[in-house]
C-alpha positions in Angstrom: 108.9 -45.5 187.5 111.3 -43.5 189.7 109.5 -45.1 192.8 110.0 -48.6 191.5 113.8 -47.9 190.6 114.3 -46.5 194.3 112.5 -49.5 195.7 115.0 -51.8 193.7 118.2 -49.8 194.7 117.1 -49.9 198.3 116.7 -53.7 198.4 119.6 -54.5 196.3 122.2 -54.5 199.2 119.8 -56.7 201.2 119.5 -59.3 198.4 123.3 -59.1 198.1 123.8 -59.7 201.7 121.3 -62.6 201.4 123.3 -64.3 198.7 126.5 -63.8 200.7 125.2 -65.8 203.3 124.2 -68.6 200.9 127.6 -68.5 199.4 129.5 -68.7 202.8 127.2 -71.7 203.6 127.8 -73.4 200.4 131.6 -73.0 200.7 131.7 -74.0 204.4 129.7 -77.2 203.4 132.2 -77.8 200.5 135.1 -77.8 203.0 133.2 -80.0 205.4 132.4 -82.6 202.9 135.7 -82.7 201.2 137.5 -82.7 204.8 135.4 -85.6 205.8 136.2 -87.5 202.5 139.8 -86.8 202.8 139.7 -88.0 206.4 138.4 -91.5 205.2 141.1 -91.8 202.7 144.1 -91.1 204.7 145.9 -93.2 207.3 146.3 -91.9 210.9 149.7 -90.3 211.2 152.0 -90.4 214.3 150.5 -87.5 216.2 146.9 -88.7 215.5 147.7 -92.1 216.9 148.8 -90.4 220.1 145.3 -88.8 220.1 143.6 -92.2 219.4 145.3 -94.1 222.1 144.9 -91.3 224.8 141.2 -90.8 223.8 140.3 -94.3 224.1 141.4 -94.7 227.7 138.6 -95.7 230.1 137.9 -92.4 231.8 139.0 -88.9 232.5 141.2 -89.6 235.5 143.1 -92.2 233.2 143.5 -89.7 230.5 145.0 -87.1 233.0 147.3 -89.8 234.6 148.6 -90.7 231.1 149.3 -86.9 230.1 150.9 -86.3 233.3 153.3 -89.0 232.4 154.0 -87.5 229.1 151.8 -89.5 226.7 151.1 -86.3 224.7 151.2 -82.6 225.0 147.6 -81.5 224.8 145.1 -80.5 227.5 142.7 -83.5 228.6 139.4 -82.0 227.1 140.7 -82.5 223.6 141.0 -86.2 224.1 137.5 -86.3 225.9 135.7 -84.7 223.1 137.3 -87.1 220.5 136.5 -90.0 222.9 132.8 -89.0 222.9 132.8 -88.9 219.0 134.6 -92.4 218.9 132.0 -94.0 221.4 128.9 -92.3 219.4 130.0 -93.0 215.9 132.4 -96.0 216.3 136.2 -96.5 215.6 137.2 -95.0 212.3 139.7 -92.4 210.9 136.6 -90.2 210.0 135.5 -90.4 213.7 138.5 -89.2 215.2 138.8 -86.3 212.6 135.1 -85.4 212.6 135.6 -82.8 215.5 138.3 -81.0 213.5 136.2 -80.9 210.4 133.3 -79.4 212.1 135.2 -76.8 214.2 137.0 -75.8 210.9 133.6 -75.2 209.3 132.2 -73.4 212.1 135.4 -71.0 212.3 135.0 -70.2 208.6 131.4 -69.2 209.2 132.4 -67.0 212.1 135.1 -65.4 210.5 132.9 -64.5 207.6 130.3 -63.0 209.9 132.8 -61.1 211.7 134.2 -59.5 208.6 130.7 -59.0 207.2 129.6 -56.9 210.0 132.5 -54.5 209.6 132.2 -54.5 205.9 129.7 -56.1 203.7 128.7 -59.7 202.7 131.1 -59.7 199.6 134.2 -58.7 201.8 132.9 -61.3 204.5 133.5 -63.9 201.8 136.9 -62.7 201.0 137.7 -62.9 204.7 136.7 -66.7 204.5 138.3 -67.3 201.3 141.7 -65.9 202.6 141.4 -68.6 205.2 141.1 -71.4 202.6 144.2 -70.5 201.0 146.1 -70.9 204.3 147.4 -74.0 206.1 144.1 -74.2 208.0 142.6 -76.6 205.4 145.1 -79.4 206.6 143.7 -79.1 210.1 140.2 -80.0 208.9 141.3 -83.5 208.3 143.7 -83.9 211.2 142.9 -85.5 214.5 144.6 -83.0 216.6 143.2 -79.8 218.3 144.3 -77.2 216.0 140.9 -76.6 214.0 139.2 -76.3 217.2 141.8 -73.8 218.5 141.1 -71.8 215.3 137.3 -71.8 215.7 137.7 -70.4 219.3 140.0 -67.7 218.4 137.5 -66.8 215.8 134.8 -66.8 218.5 136.9 -64.6 220.7 137.6 -62.0 218.0 133.8 -62.0 217.2 132.7 -61.3 220.8 135.4 -58.8 221.3 134.4 -56.8 218.4 130.5 -57.0 218.3 129.7 -57.3 222.1 128.8 -54.1 223.9 131.9 -52.5 225.6 131.4 -52.0 229.4 128.8 -54.9 229.7 129.7 -57.6 232.2 127.8 -60.2 230.2 130.2 -59.4 227.2 133.2 -59.3 229.2 132.2 -62.8 230.8 131.7 -64.2 227.4 135.1 -63.2 226.3 136.6 -64.6 229.3 134.7 -67.8 228.8 135.8 -68.4 225.3 139.6 -67.8 226.3 139.2 -70.1 229.0 137.8 -72.8 226.8 140.5 -72.2 224.3 143.3 -72.7 226.7 141.7 -76.0 227.8 142.3 -77.2 224.1 145.7 -75.9 223.5 148.1 -74.4 225.9 149.4 -71.7 223.4 145.9 -70.4 223.1 147.1 -67.9 225.8 148.7 -66.0 223.1 145.3 -65.2 221.5 145.1 -62.6 224.4 148.1 -60.7 223.0 146.5 -58.6 220.1 143.7 -57.3 222.5 146.1 -56.4 225.3 148.3 -54.6 222.7 145.3 -52.9 221.3 144.6 -51.5 224.7 148.0 -50.4 225.5 148.1 -48.4 222.1 144.9 -46.6 223.2 145.7 -46.4 226.8 145.4 -42.9 228.6 146.6 -41.9 231.9 144.6 -43.3 234.7 142.4 -45.1 232.4 141.7 -48.5 233.7 141.7 -51.8 231.5 138.5 -52.7 230.0 136.2 -55.4 231.6 136.7 -57.5 228.4 140.4 -57.4 228.8 140.3 -58.2 232.7 138.0 -61.0 231.9 140.2 -62.2 229.2 143.3 -62.2 231.7 141.4 -64.2 234.1 140.0 -66.6 231.4 143.7 -67.5 230.5 145.1 -67.7 234.0 142.4 -69.9 235.5 143.0 -72.9 233.2 146.7 -72.6 233.2 146.7 -72.6 237.1 144.3 -75.5 237.0 146.4 -77.4 234.5 149.7 -76.4 235.8 150.6 -79.9 237.0 150.3 -81.3 233.6 152.2 -78.3 231.9 155.1 -78.4 234.1 155.3 -82.3 234.1 155.2 -82.3 230.3 157.5 -79.2 230.0 159.9 -80.6 232.4 160.4 -84.0 230.6 160.3 -83.0 226.7 161.0 -79.2 226.4 164.8 -79.3 226.8 165.1 -81.9 223.7 161.9 -80.6 221.9 162.1 -81.4 218.2 161.1 -77.9 217.0 163.2 -75.3 219.2 162.7 -71.7 218.5 165.1 -69.8 215.8 165.0 -66.8 213.8 164.8 -69.0 210.5 161.6 -70.7 212.1 160.2 -67.4 212.9 160.8 -65.8 209.4 159.3 -68.8 207.8 156.2 -68.7 209.9 154.2 -65.9 208.2 155.0 -67.5 204.6 153.8 -71.1 206.0 150.5 -69.6 207.1 149.8 -68.9 203.4 152.1 -71.3 201.2 151.2 -69.5 198.1 150.6 -66.2 199.6 153.1 -64.1 197.4 151.8 -65.6 194.3 148.1 -64.8 195.5 149.0 -61.2 196.3 150.9 -60.7 193.1 147.6 -61.9 191.1 145.5 -59.5 193.3 147.6 -56.6 192.5 147.5 -57.5 188.5 143.7 -57.7 188.9 143.3 -54.3 190.6 145.4 -52.9 187.7 143.5 -54.7 185.0 140.2 -53.5 186.1 141.4 -49.9 185.5 140.2 -48.5 188.9 140.5 -44.7 188.7 141.9 -42.7 191.7 138.6 -40.7 191.9 136.7 -44.0 192.7 138.6 -44.5 195.8 137.6 -42.7 198.9 139.7 -44.2 201.7 137.6 -44.9 204.8 139.1 -44.8 208.4 140.6 -48.0 209.7 137.9 -49.5 212.0 139.0 -50.8 215.5 138.1 -54.4 214.3 140.8 -54.1 211.3 143.4 -52.6 213.9 142.8 -55.5 216.1 142.9 -57.9 213.2 146.3 -56.8 212.0 147.7 -57.0 215.6 147.2 -60.8 215.4 150.5 -60.8 213.3 152.0 -60.4 216.9 151.0 -63.7 218.0 153.9 -65.7 216.5 156.4 -62.9 217.7 154.9 -63.5 221.3 155.1 -67.3 220.7 158.9 -67.0 219.9 159.6 -64.9 223.0 157.5 -67.4 225.0 159.5 -70.4 223.5 162.9 -68.7 224.1 162.1 -67.8 227.7 160.3 -71.1 228.6 158.8 -73.7 226.4 161.5 -74.4 223.8 158.7 -75.3 221.4 158.0 -73.3 218.3 155.8 -74.7 215.6 153.7 -72.9 213.0 150.3 -74.6 214.0 150.6 -73.4 217.6 149.8 -70.0 216.2 146.9 -71.0 214.0 144.8 -68.4 216.2 146.4 -65.6 214.2 144.5 -66.6 211.0 141.1 -65.3 211.8 142.4 -61.7 212.9 144.6 -61.4 209.8 141.7 -62.7 207.2 139.3 -60.0 208.8 141.9 -57.2 208.8 142.7 -58.1 205.1 139.1 -58.0 204.1 138.5 -54.7 206.0 141.6 -53.1 204.1 140.0 -54.2 200.9 136.7 -52.6 201.6 138.2 -49.3 202.8 140.0 -49.0 199.6 137.5 -50.6 197.0 134.0 -50.7 198.3 133.0 -48.1 195.8 134.7 -50.4 193.0 132.7 -53.7 193.5 134.4 -55.4 190.4 137.8 -55.3 192.1 136.5 -57.0 195.3 134.3 -59.6 193.2 137.4 -60.6 191.2 139.6 -61.0 194.5 136.7 -63.1 196.0 136.5 -65.3 193.0 140.2 -65.7 192.6 140.7 -66.6 196.2 137.7 -68.9 196.6 138.7 -70.7 193.2 142.2 -71.3 194.7 141.3 -72.7 197.8 138.7 -74.9 196.3 141.0 -76.2 193.5 143.7 -76.8 196.4 141.1 -78.9 198.4 139.7 -80.8 195.4 143.4 -81.7 194.4 144.0 -83.2 198.1 140.8 -85.0 197.9 141.7 -86.5 194.7 145.3 -87.2 195.8 144.9 -87.8 199.7 148.2 -89.0 200.4 149.8 -86.0 198.5 150.0 -84.2 201.7 153.6 -84.2 203.0 153.7 -87.3 205.1 155.8 -90.0 203.1 155.2 -92.5 206.0 151.9 -93.1 204.7 153.2 -94.6 201.4 155.6 -96.9 203.3 152.8 -97.9 205.6 150.6 -98.9 202.9 153.1 -100.8 201.1 153.7 -102.9 204.3 150.1 -103.5 204.6 149.8 -104.8 201.0 152.7 -107.0 201.7 151.5 -108.2 205.2 149.7 -111.4 204.1 152.5 -112.5 201.8 155.1 -112.2 204.4 153.0 -114.0 207.1 152.3 -116.7 204.7 156.1 -117.1 203.9 156.5 -117.6 207.7 158.6 -114.5 208.4 158.8 -113.9 212.0 160.4 -110.6 212.2 159.5 -107.5 210.6 162.0 -104.5 210.9 160.8 -101.0 209.9 163.1 -98.1 209.3 161.8 -95.6 212.0 159.4 -95.6 214.9 156.8 -93.7 213.0 156.3 -96.2 210.3 156.4 -98.9 212.9 153.6 -97.2 215.1 151.4 -96.8 211.9 151.9 -100.5 210.7 151.3 -101.7 214.3 148.0 -99.7 214.6 146.8 -101.2 211.2 148.2 -104.7 210.9 146.1 -107.7 211.9 146.6 -109.2 215.2 150.1 -110.8 215.8 150.6 -114.4 215.2 153.8 -115.7 216.3 155.7 -112.9 214.7 157.5 -109.7 216.1 157.4 -106.1 214.7 160.6 -104.1 215.5 161.7 -100.5 214.8 165.1 -99.7 213.9 166.6 -96.7 215.8 165.5 -93.3 214.3 168.3 -92.0 212.1 170.1 -95.5 211.6 
């Protein structure tokens, strides 16, 4: 009887780990399916239309030429990837957004595994659920590079944390991920900041930087140098009048924008911890692992972005720092594990609360796909409903209140037949 009990206790953690993989896969599948559904129900917004027009150019040379003349502000490889999906699966909203949905799912699973290896399966699920309570979900049904940016940031953290220090192959892998990240978004260079800070904090006299950090520096410098012509051309044309310049107000709002309901979630978590009646004797605080320390340093990415925007780019937008999310999620789950891994009821309740919150929010958007804050979608849909009536009445001029609605209507309306579409000056 005793041997049987010991056997059961020995295998319980392994069973729990297996269930955590199944739960992570089910959650990731849920967000993939719902993101694809939401993508099929929403009109392409202004920035996404830029993606469509550039991605459908004839070849990579034409794409680079268009970007060099300010057609859009992302590196060319993103449009090439979207263009491949467009050619393989046909022209549709889902096709243009599918790379983002797949990247978001992959990033969720990478972050889960990153936290799981530092803690356990349950706390890996908490890290995944933290991400689903952030502004990440919008990027899963948006035809822009930010979900891919997020996925590569998660992969860089995984490589940094779980590959062997001092290994040339590990260093090359880390540098390769950062290289690829910069080719999808220029602000990905900021993802090097937490690792550099971590090494500076731990630096001792005459200690050289690690091979991984050296490879990371090379990984961000090479694509910046290679794409410098596009970067300088776009920055010279648009940075002085960019619509989102840096400000202290924008910096302060960044962290709350990462997690729109963050204070509510933290309040509910605190209440749950108290309600479980966890005694002080059941809490044995473990030392902070290096993976958690690096994760908390991801909070410095928006600060570095603010400095960069002030010094050079004049562009400060929350989504440019989406690479901070994997580190924060992993650090939060590690912190909970250090405090409550001997009080599993606390962590289980937190996971269920965060997972439910993220799923309810995603289900609400799937039920009301136009509820996301883009009122131009409603105006465009109203025009499309009236288009046939207006044309049959012989109307020859259609005037739209701003250029955004005009571009959406122009993309979705039927081919012109002796009528002219005009946009009023923005702000008129």
